[in-house]
C-alpha positions as CSV (number, residue, x, y, z in Angstrom):
1,M,19.9,54.2,22.7
2,D,16.1,53.7,23.6
3,A,15.3,53.5,19.8
4,A,18.1,51.0,19.2
5,L,17.0,48.8,22.0
6,M,13.3,49.0,20.8
7,N,14.6,48.0,17.2
8,I,16.6,45.1,18.7
9,G,13.3,44.0,20.7
10,L,11.0,44.5,17.8
11,G,13.5,42.2,15.7
12,L,13.6,39.5,18.3
13,V,10.1,39.6,18.8
14,T,9.5,39.4,14.7
15,S,12.1,36.5,14.6
16,L,10.3,34.5,17.3
17,L,7.0,35.0,15.8
18,G,8.3,34.1,12.5
19,A,9.9,30.8,14.0
20,L,6.6,30.1,15.7
21,L,4.4,30.5,12.7
22,G,6.9,28.6,10.5
23,G,6.9,25.9,13.2
24,L,3.1,25.8,13.2
25,W,3.0,25.8,9.3
26,E,5.3,22.9,9.2
27,R,3.5,20.8,11.8
28,G,0.0,21.6,9.8
29,R,1.8,20.4,6.8
30,R,3.1,17.2,8.1
31,R,-0.3,16.7,9.6
32,R,-1.9,17.1,6.3
33,T,0.4,14.8,4.6
34,V,-0.2,12.0,7.2
35,H,-4.0,12.4,6.9
36,R,-3.8,12.1,3.1
37,Q,-1.6,9.2,3.4
38,A,-3.9,7.6,5.8
39,S,-7.1,8.2,3.5
40,V,-5.3,6.3,0.8
41,F,-4.4,3.5,3.1
42,G,-7.8,3.5,4.4
43,V,-6.9,4.0,8.0
44,R,-7.9,6.4,10.7
45,P,-5.6,7.5,13.5
46,G,-6.2,5.3,16.5
47,E,-8.3,2.6,14.8
48,P,-7.1,-1.1,15.0
49,C,-5.7,-2.8,11.7
50,T,-4.7,-6.3,10.7
51,I,-1.8,-7.3,8.5
52,V,-2.2,-10.7,6.8
53,L,1.2,-12.1,5.6
54,G,1.5,-14.9,2.9
55,S,3.9,-17.7,3.1
56,K,6.8,-18.6,1.1
57,H,5.7,-21.1,-1.6
58,D,7.9,-23.7,-0.5
59,A,7.7,-23.2,3.3
60,P,4.2,-22.9,4.6
61,L,3.4,-20.8,7.7
62,T,6.8,-19.1,7.1
63,A,6.8,-15.4,5.5
64,H,9.2,-14.5,3.0
65,R,11.8,-12.1,4.5
66,R,10.7,-9.3,2.2
67,D,7.2,-9.8,2.9
68,A,8.1,-9.8,6.6
69,T,10.1,-6.6,6.1
70,A,7.2,-5.0,4.1
71,G,4.9,-5.9,7.1
72,I,7.2,-4.4,9.7
73,E,7.5,-1.1,7.5
74,L,3.7,-1.1,7.3
75,A,3.2,-1.7,11.0
76,A,5.7,1.1,11.9
77,F,3.6,3.5,9.5
78,L,0.5,2.7,11.4
79,A,2.1,2.8,14.8
80,G,2.8,6.4,13.9
81,L,-0.9,6.9,13.4
82,G,-1.6,5.2,16.9
83,C,-3.1,2.3,15.2
84,P,-2.7,-1.1,17.2
85,V,-1.9,-3.8,14.7
86,V,-2.2,-7.7,14.8
87,V,-0.6,-9.9,12.3
88,K,-2.2,-13.0,11.0
89,D,-1.2,-15.5,8.2
90,G,-3.1,-16.3,5.0
91,S,-5.1,-19.1,6.5
92,L,-7.2,-16.1,8.3
93,R,-11.0,-16.8,7.7
94,G,-13.9,-14.4,8.3
95,G,-14.5,-10.9,7.5
96,N,-12.3,-7.7,8.5
97,G,-15.1,-6.3,10.5
98,D,-14.2,-2.9,11.9
99,R,-10.4,-3.4,11.3
100,T,-8.6,-2.2,8.2
101,E,-7.0,-5.4,6.7
102,F,-3.8,-5.2,4.7
103,C,-3.4,-8.5,2.9
104,I,0.3,-8.9,1.5
105,G,1.3,-11.6,-1.1
106,G,-0.3,-13.2,-4.0
107,P,-2.3,-16.5,-4.1
108,V,-0.1,-18.3,-6.5
109,G,1.4,-21.7,-5.1
110,G,-0.8,-21.1,-2.0
111,A,1.4,-18.4,-0.7
112,N,-1.6,-16.3,0.5
113,P,-4.9,-18.2,0.1
114,R,-6.7,-15.1,1.5
115,T,-5.5,-12.9,-1.4
116,G,-7.1,-15.4,-3.8
117,G,-10.4,-15.4,-2.0
118,H,-10.4,-11.4,-2.0
119,L,-9.8,-11.6,-5.5
120,A,-12.5,-14.0,-6.4
121,A,-15.1,-12.4,-4.3
122,H,-14.3,-8.7,-5.1
123,L,-12.0,-8.5,-8.2
124,P,-13.7,-10.5,-10.9
125,G,-11.8,-9.1,-13.7
126,V,-8.5,-10.1,-12.2
127,A,-6.7,-13.3,-12.6
128,I,-3.3,-14.6,-11.8
129,R,-1.7,-17.2,-14.0
130,P,-0.1,-20.2,-12.3
131,F,3.6,-20.8,-12.3
132,E,3.2,-23.6,-14.8
133,A,1.7,-21.4,-17.5
134,A,4.8,-21.3,-19.7
135,E,5.8,-17.9,-20.5
136,D,2.9,-16.5,-19.0
137,G,3.5,-17.9,-15.4
138,V,2.5,-15.6,-12.7
139,A,1.1,-13.1,-15.2
140,I,-1.5,-10.6,-13.9
141,D,-4.7,-10.9,-16.2
142,V,-6.9,-7.7,-15.8
143,G,-9.8,-7.8,-18.1
144,G,-7.9,-9.8,-20.7
145,R,-4.8,-7.8,-20.7
146,L,-1.5,-9.9,-19.5
147,Y,1.2,-8.1,-17.2
148,R,4.0,-10.6,-17.7
149,F,6.6,-11.4,-15.0
150,D,10.2,-11.1,-15.8
151,R,11.8,-12.1,-12.7
152,G,14.6,-9.8,-11.5
153,V,14.1,-7.3,-14.5
154,Q,10.7,-6.1,-14.6
155,E,7.6,-7.0,-12.3
156,Y,4.2,-5.8,-11.4
157,V,2.1,-5.7,-8.3
158,L,-1.6,-5.1,-8.2
159,V,-2.8,-2.8,-5.4
160,A,-6.5,-2.6,-4.6
161,R,-8.9,-1.3,-2.1
162,F,-12.6,-2.2,-1.4
163,T,-14.9,-2.6,1.5
164,P,-16.9,-5.7,1.9
165,A,-20.4,-5.4,2.4
166,E,-20.3,-7.2,5.6
167,S,-17.5,-4.8,6.9
168,S,-17.3,-1.2,8.1
169,R,-13.6,-0.8,7.2
170,P,-11.6,-1.6,4.0
171,V,-9.3,-4.3,2.8
172,V,-6.2,-3.1,1.1
173,L,-4.4,-5.8,-1.2
174,F,-0.7,-5.9,-2.2
175,C,-0.7,-8.8,-4.7
176,G,2.8,-8.6,-6.2
177,Q,4.4,-11.2,-8.5
178,S,7.1,-11.7,-6.0
179,S,7.8,-10.3,-2.8
180,V,10.1,-7.6,-4.2
181,G,6.7,-6.2,-5.9
182,N,5.0,-6.2,-2.4
183,Q,7.6,-4.3,-0.6
184,A,7.8,-1.8,-3.7
185,A,4.1,-1.2,-3.7
186,I,4.0,-0.3,0.1
187,A,6.9,2.1,-0.1
188,F,5.4,3.5,-3.3
189,L,2.0,4.1,-1.8
190,R,3.4,6.0,1.1
191,R,5.9,8.1,-1.1
192,E,3.5,8.8,-4.1
193,Y,0.2,8.7,-2.3
194,A,-0.9,11.8,-4.1
195,Q,-0.2,10.5,-7.6
196,V,-2.3,7.8,-6.9
197,M,-5.2,9.8,-5.5
198,A,-5.0,11.9,-8.6
199,A,-5.1,8.7,-10.8
200,V,-8.1,6.9,-9.4
201,P,-11.7,7.6,-9.5
202,S,-12.2,7.3,-5.7
203,V,-9.8,6.4,-2.9
204,N,-12.4,4.4,-1.4
205,R,-12.4,1.8,-4.0
206,F,-9.6,1.5,-6.5
207,C,-7.1,-1.0,-8.2
208,V,-3.9,0.0,-9.7
209,L,-0.8,-1.7,-11.2
210,I,2.5,-0.6,-10.2
211,R,5.7,-1.5,-12.3
212,I,9.1,-2.3,-10.8
213,G,11.9,-2.0,-13.1
214,H,15.7,-2.7,-13.0
215,I,15.3,-4.8,-10.2
216,G,18.8,-6.3,-10.6
217,T,20.2,-2.8,-9.9
218,Y,17.7,-0.9,-7.7
219,L,15.7,-3.7,-6.1
220,F,12.3,-2.5,-5.1
221,H,13.3,1.3,-5.3
222,Q,12.4,1.9,-9.1
223,A,8.8,1.7,-8.8
224,A,6.2,3.6,-11.0
225,L,2.4,3.9,-11.5
226,E,1.7,1.8,-14.5
227,Q,-2.2,2.5,-14.7
228,D,-5.4,2.6,-12.9
229,V,-7.3,-0.7,-13.8
230,S,-10.2,-0.2,-11.4
231,E,-13.0,-0.3,-14.2
232,A,-11.7,-3.7,-15.5
233,A,-10.7,-5.3,-12.3
234,F,-14.1,-4.8,-10.5
235,A,-16.2,-5.4,-13.7
236,R,-18.5,-8.6,-13.6
237,H,-18.9,-10.3,-16.7
């Protein structure tokens, strides 16, 4: 009887230890995942951040619904890291200082002029064609290669991270050809952060293109990494 009780006791202890170790391992795994996500997004737990939202091209100072949703999803992710967030519009001026800045929306049509300023100052190899440019309207030009806009079918979004010389924290751009691309890019970066880390030369400074396909069926959910364009985007000619 004593031996049986001892076996039962040992079994219970073993089970409890297994559950405890499993819980600690899972907690450690989640912590490592969050840490790696945060490193790609350029944030540190507890540090303040700024989200800059663009406007609808036909409604100044009014964020597109999808951009607003993307901003909310990003703010929720940052809140999980304990990062206080302030939200500004594209008319924001000045450096980002000691706050990581997330700038959402392209510059075409004056939607987010701050994105246009960032591109001009830090990504000289990138140009966004205007709406009026015939079949190349809203195309993203990186080093002379065009990524065309096929509304509702296939679109691209440029995601870049860099740190201005006058700032201590980085800027992260989500420059989509439409608000669908912006929402797709934020969701993709959270989900496929490891793929992005493996594709770029450094997570501290990179520029990638993300492709969104079959939008009419899947909206922003079918996103894929098109390619790393860091060298061409940051090159000064």
